[in-house]
PAMIPA-406129 format. One record per residue (C-alpha): residue in three letters; x, y, z. Coordinates in steps of 0.1 Angstrom, whole numbers, plus 2048, in hexadecimal, padded with zeros to 3 digits. Last residue first. Layout:
<pts>
AlaXYZ;...
</pts>
This chain:
<pts>
UnkACACAED0A;UnkADFC98CF5;UnkAC0C8DCE2;UnkABACB0CD1;UnkADCCB6CC6;UnkADBC94CB5;UnkABAC9FCA5;UnkAC7CBFC96;UnkAC9CB7C73;UnkAA9CA6C74;UnkA97CC7C7D;UnkA87CBFC9C;UnkA62CB8CA6;UnkA5CCAECCC;UnkA4CC92CE0;UnkA55C8DD05;UnkA49C69D0F;UnkA46C61D38;UnkA54C49D49;UnkA4CC3DD6C;UnkA66C43D89;UnkA4DC57DA0;UnkA5DC77DAC;UnkA7FC71D94;UnkA67C6FD74;UnkA7BC5CD55;UnkA77C6AD33;UnkA70C59D16;UnkA77C6DCF8;UnkA63C72CD8;UnkA73C85CBA;UnkA60C8FC9E;UnkA72C96C80;UnkA78CB4C6A;UnkA83CB7C45;UnkA68CA2C36;UnkA53CC3C3E;UnkA6DCDBC24;UnkA61CC6C04;UnkA39CCCC10;UnkA45CEFC10;UnkA51CF1BEF;UnkA34CDEBE1;UnkA20CFBBEA;UnkA00CF2BDA;Unk9F8CD4BF5;Unk9F1CB1BF3;Unk9F3C9EC0F;Unk9F8C78C02;Unk9E9C5AC09;Unk9C6C62C0C;Unk9ADC42C0E;Unk990C41BF2;Unk96DC40C02;Unk958C20BFC;Unk938C25BE3;
</pts>
């Protein structure tokens, strides 16, 4: 018998699960001044502060 795929995270604390939807993963491409190659910087930012974070 095959295993069933779990598509939803089930938590006991529904408030914490709802609050988690307010956060977004931001991935920025940053060019290295030394080699010219691109690297990627990842960060978790609140959805209200994304534009401030990208403006830095």
